[in-house]
C-alpha positions as CSV (number, residue, x, y, z in Angstrom):
1,M,76.2,-152.5,-27.1
2,S,75.0,-149.1,-25.9
3,A,71.5,-147.9,-26.4
4,N,70.9,-145.6,-29.3
5,L,68.3,-142.8,-29.4
6,K,68.8,-142.0,-33.1
7,K,65.9,-144.1,-34.4
8,H,63.1,-142.2,-32.5
9,L,64.7,-138.9,-31.5
10,G,63.8,-137.1,-34.7
11,T,60.2,-138.3,-34.5
12,L,59.7,-137.5,-30.9
13,S,61.1,-134.0,-31.4
14,K,58.1,-133.2,-33.6
15,R,54.5,-132.9,-32.4
16,G,52.8,-136.2,-31.7
17,P,49.6,-137.7,-33.1
18,H,47.1,-136.4,-30.6
19,R,45.0,-133.3,-30.8
20,V,45.6,-131.2,-27.7
21,L,43.2,-129.5,-25.3
22,V,44.2,-126.8,-22.9
23,G,42.2,-126.1,-19.7
24,D,42.3,-124.3,-16.4
25,L,43.5,-125.9,-13.1
26,S,41.8,-123.2,-11.1
27,Y,38.5,-125.1,-11.2
28,A,40.2,-127.6,-8.8
29,G,41.6,-124.9,-6.5
30,I,45.1,-124.4,-8.0
31,N,46.1,-121.6,-10.3
32,G,47.6,-123.2,-13.4
33,K,46.9,-125.0,-16.6
34,V,46.2,-128.6,-17.7
35,Y,47.2,-129.9,-21.2
36,T,45.6,-133.2,-22.4
37,P,45.3,-135.2,-25.5
38,A,41.7,-134.9,-26.8
39,E,40.9,-138.4,-25.7
40,G,42.3,-141.5,-24.1
41,K,41.8,-143.9,-21.2
42,G,44.5,-145.1,-18.7
43,L,46.8,-142.2,-19.7
44,P,50.0,-141.2,-18.0
45,A,50.1,-137.8,-16.4
46,V,52.9,-135.6,-15.1
47,A,52.9,-132.5,-12.9
48,F,55.2,-129.8,-14.3
49,A,57.2,-127.3,-12.3
50,H,58.5,-124.0,-13.8
51,D,61.9,-122.3,-13.3
52,W,62.5,-119.3,-11.0
53,T,60.2,-116.3,-11.9
54,K,58.8,-118.2,-14.9
55,K,55.1,-118.9,-15.6
56,V,53.3,-121.7,-17.3
57,K,52.9,-119.6,-20.4
58,N,56.7,-119.7,-20.9
59,Y,56.4,-123.5,-21.5
60,H,53.2,-123.6,-23.6
61,A,54.8,-125.3,-26.6
62,T,56.7,-127.8,-24.5
63,L,53.6,-128.8,-22.5
64,R,51.5,-129.0,-25.7
65,H,54.2,-131.3,-27.1
66,L,54.0,-133.8,-24.2
67,A,50.2,-133.8,-24.5
68,S,50.4,-134.4,-28.2
69,W,52.2,-137.7,-27.4
70,G,49.4,-138.8,-25.1
71,I,50.7,-137.5,-21.8
72,V,48.4,-135.4,-19.5
73,V,50.3,-132.4,-18.0
74,V,49.1,-130.4,-15.0
75,A,51.2,-127.3,-14.4
76,P,50.7,-125.1,-11.3
77,D,51.3,-121.4,-11.9
78,T,52.3,-120.8,-8.3
79,E,55.5,-119.6,-6.5
80,T,56.3,-117.4,-9.6
81,G,57.7,-114.5,-7.6
82,L,61.3,-113.5,-6.7
83,A,61.3,-115.5,-3.4
84,P,59.5,-118.7,-4.1
85,N,58.9,-121.4,-1.5
86,H,60.2,-124.6,-2.9
87,R,58.3,-126.8,-0.4
88,N,55.0,-125.1,-1.3
89,L,55.6,-125.6,-5.0
90,A,56.4,-129.3,-4.4
91,A,53.1,-129.5,-2.4
92,D,51.3,-127.9,-5.4
93,L,52.8,-130.5,-7.7
94,E,51.5,-133.2,-5.4
95,S,48.1,-131.7,-5.4
96,S,48.1,-131.3,-9.2
97,L,48.9,-135.0,-9.5
98,Q,45.9,-135.9,-7.3
99,I,43.7,-133.7,-9.5
100,A,45.0,-135.3,-12.6
101,A,44.3,-138.8,-11.3
102,G,41.1,-138.1,-9.5
103,V,39.1,-135.4,-11.3
104,K,37.1,-135.8,-14.5
105,L,39.0,-134.2,-17.4
106,G,37.5,-132.8,-20.5
107,T,34.1,-134.2,-21.4
108,G,34.8,-137.6,-19.9
109,K,36.9,-138.9,-22.9
110,I,40.1,-138.5,-20.9
111,A,41.1,-140.7,-17.9
112,V,44.4,-140.9,-16.2
113,S,45.8,-144.1,-14.7
114,P,46.8,-143.5,-11.0
115,S,49.7,-145.9,-11.6
116,K,51.2,-143.8,-14.3
117,L,52.1,-140.6,-12.6
118,G,55.4,-138.6,-12.8
119,V,56.9,-135.2,-12.2
120,V,58.8,-133.0,-14.6
121,G,60.5,-129.6,-14.0
122,H,62.9,-127.1,-15.5
123,G,65.6,-125.2,-13.6
124,M,64.3,-124.5,-10.1
125,G,61.4,-126.7,-11.0
126,G,63.7,-129.6,-11.8
127,G,65.0,-129.5,-8.3
128,V,61.4,-129.2,-6.9
129,A,60.4,-132.2,-9.0
130,A,63.0,-134.2,-7.1
131,L,61.6,-132.9,-3.8
132,T,58.1,-134.0,-4.8
133,A,59.3,-137.5,-5.4
134,V,60.7,-138.0,-1.9
135,D,58.7,-140.7,0.0
136,N,56.0,-140.5,-2.6
137,P,55.1,-143.9,-4.1
138,K,52.7,-142.3,-6.5
139,V,55.6,-140.8,-8.4
140,R,56.8,-143.4,-10.9
141,A,59.2,-141.3,-12.9
142,V,61.1,-137.9,-12.6
143,A,62.5,-135.8,-15.4
144,A,64.6,-132.8,-14.5
145,I,65.6,-130.3,-17.2
146,Y,68.7,-128.3,-16.3
147,P,67.7,-128.6,-12.5
148,A,68.8,-125.8,-10.2
149,D,69.4,-125.6,-6.4
150,T,66.5,-125.8,-4.0
151,A,65.9,-125.4,-0.3
152,P,65.7,-128.0,1.1
153,S,68.4,-129.5,-1.0
154,S,67.3,-131.7,-3.9
155,Y,70.9,-133.1,-3.9
156,A,70.4,-134.6,-0.5
157,A,66.8,-135.6,-1.2
158,A,67.9,-137.5,-4.4
159,R,69.6,-140.2,-2.3
160,S,66.3,-141.6,-1.0
161,I,64.4,-141.5,-4.3
162,T,63.9,-144.8,-6.0
163,A,61.8,-143.7,-9.0
164,P,63.7,-143.7,-12.3
165,A,65.0,-140.4,-13.4
166,L,66.1,-138.5,-16.5
167,I,68.3,-135.5,-15.7
168,L,69.5,-133.2,-18.4
169,G,72.5,-130.9,-18.1
170,S,74.5,-128.7,-20.5
171,E,77.9,-129.1,-22.1
172,R,78.1,-125.3,-22.3
173,E,79.3,-123.0,-19.6
174,D,76.1,-121.1,-18.7
175,L,76.4,-117.6,-17.2
176,F,73.1,-118.3,-15.4
177,R,74.0,-121.7,-14.2
178,A,72.0,-122.1,-11.0
179,G,72.6,-125.7,-10.1
180,N,74.6,-128.9,-10.7
181,P,72.6,-131.4,-12.7
182,A,75.4,-134.0,-12.6
183,E,75.4,-133.9,-8.8
184,L,71.7,-134.5,-8.7
185,A,72.1,-137.5,-11.0
186,N,75.1,-138.9,-9.2
187,N,73.2,-138.8,-5.9
188,W,70.0,-140.4,-7.3
189,G,68.9,-143.4,-5.3
190,G,67.2,-145.2,-8.2
191,K,67.9,-145.8,-11.9
192,V,69.1,-142.6,-13.5
193,A,69.9,-141.5,-17.0
194,Y,72.1,-138.3,-17.1
195,R,72.6,-136.6,-20.5
196,E,74.2,-133.3,-21.5
197,L,73.1,-131.4,-24.5
198,A,75.8,-129.8,-26.7
199,K,73.9,-126.6,-27.4
200,G,71.3,-126.3,-24.7
201,T,71.4,-124.3,-21.5
202,Q,69.0,-123.6,-18.6
203,A,68.4,-120.0,-19.7
204,G,67.6,-121.0,-23.3
205,F,64.8,-123.5,-22.6
206,T,61.9,-121.3,-21.9
207,E,59.8,-119.6,-24.6
208,D,59.9,-116.0,-23.3
209,R,61.9,-114.6,-26.2
210,L,61.3,-110.9,-25.5
211,V,62.5,-111.2,-21.9
212,K,65.6,-112.9,-23.0
213,L,66.5,-110.2,-25.5
214,A,65.9,-107.5,-22.8
215,V,68.2,-109.1,-20.2
216,G,70.7,-110.4,-22.7
217,S,70.5,-114.0,-21.6
218,G,70.5,-115.3,-25.1
219,V,67.7,-116.4,-27.5
220,F,65.4,-119.4,-27.3
221,Q,67.4,-122.4,-28.3
222,A,65.0,-124.1,-30.8
223,G,67.1,-127.1,-31.8
224,A,68.3,-127.9,-28.3
225,T,64.8,-127.4,-26.9
226,E,63.4,-129.8,-29.5
227,T,66.0,-132.4,-28.5
228,A,65.3,-131.9,-24.8
229,R,61.5,-132.3,-25.4
230,A,62.2,-135.5,-27.4
231,L,64.4,-137.0,-24.6
232,V,61.8,-136.2,-22.0
233,T,58.9,-137.6,-24.1
234,G,60.7,-140.8,-24.9
235,F,61.7,-141.3,-21.2
236,L,58.1,-140.8,-20.1
237,L,56.6,-143.0,-22.8
238,S,58.9,-145.8,-21.6
239,T,58.7,-145.4,-17.8
240,L,55.0,-144.3,-17.5
241,A,53.2,-145.4,-20.6
242,G,55.1,-148.7,-20.8
243,E,55.9,-148.3,-24.5
244,S,58.9,-150.6,-24.8
245,K,60.1,-149.3,-28.1
246,Y,61.2,-146.2,-26.3
247,D,63.1,-148.0,-23.5
248,D,66.5,-146.8,-24.7
249,F,65.4,-143.3,-23.6
250,A,65.6,-144.5,-19.9
251,E,69.0,-146.2,-20.3
252,A,72.1,-144.6,-18.8
253,D,74.4,-145.3,-21.8
254,A,72.1,-144.1,-24.6
255,T,73.7,-141.9,-27.3
256,A,72.6,-139.5,-30.0
257,K,74.1,-136.6,-32.0
258,G,74.5,-133.6,-29.8
259,V,73.7,-135.6,-26.7
260,T,76.3,-137.2,-24.4
261,S,75.4,-139.6,-21.6
262,Y,77.5,-139.9,-18.4
263,F,77.4,-142.7,-15.8
264,G,79.5,-144.4,-13.3
265,E,82.9,-142.9,-12.6
266,E,82.5,-140.3,-15.4
267,L,79.3,-139.0,-13.8
268,A,80.9,-138.9,-10.4
269,Q,83.7,-136.7,-11.9
270,K,81.2,-134.5,-13.6
271,A,79.3,-134.0,-10.3
272,G,82.4,-132.5,-8.7
273,I,83.4,-130.2,-11.6
274,H,81.1,-127.2,-11.0
275,R,81.4,-126.8,-7.3
276,G,83.6,-123.8,-6.8
């Protein structure tokens, strides 16, 4: 019987039980933000990587969402220009994880477990999240939301990554498609869950509505973004926080309305579709 996400998806798409604090990463030497639940010991933490030319402020609601479910998020606001260095952003993610695990957060009521660290990214940042996990035993989980191409190639890097992954793609043809999420999933060396959202696209995930209207790349996709947040939250609560009731969110065959999972031969076929 395949795993079913229906039971928890609606709950996880809404804000969690924790009050959220937002602080500055710059005190630790990296330009960026940190989002934390108001208190908690032994918390999981993720470093978050933005898409091409995006900034942390374009993900404010998403990062607050993760923190509201008890996950500390450190988000470097670096490599935001037109010609980003993907290796440098990966290095900043690594440094951000070290900060999360090693620096006192808040007023001492927040402590991160060094054994519960992961990386999350959107678009370009999804590919960079994969690069950050290569030969990095500290990274225990990777979530890539509509990942895009990187240099060096995240597709090649994925083959050597053993941490479990959640990779989200789109069932819609996206004018701005900048990567092949299915290929990243198909190449993944460890356990991987690949899901496509019926109504979500890479360009619709960020929260910069005015920019989208100006360039005609569509509006913020509220429903699809809520679903993506829920999928990522459940995956991280299972893989990092060890909350077993969410384990279906890490299973390759899990299903939900508006979400289709691909694995095995179907995933391999998907991986080859978008290469022109």
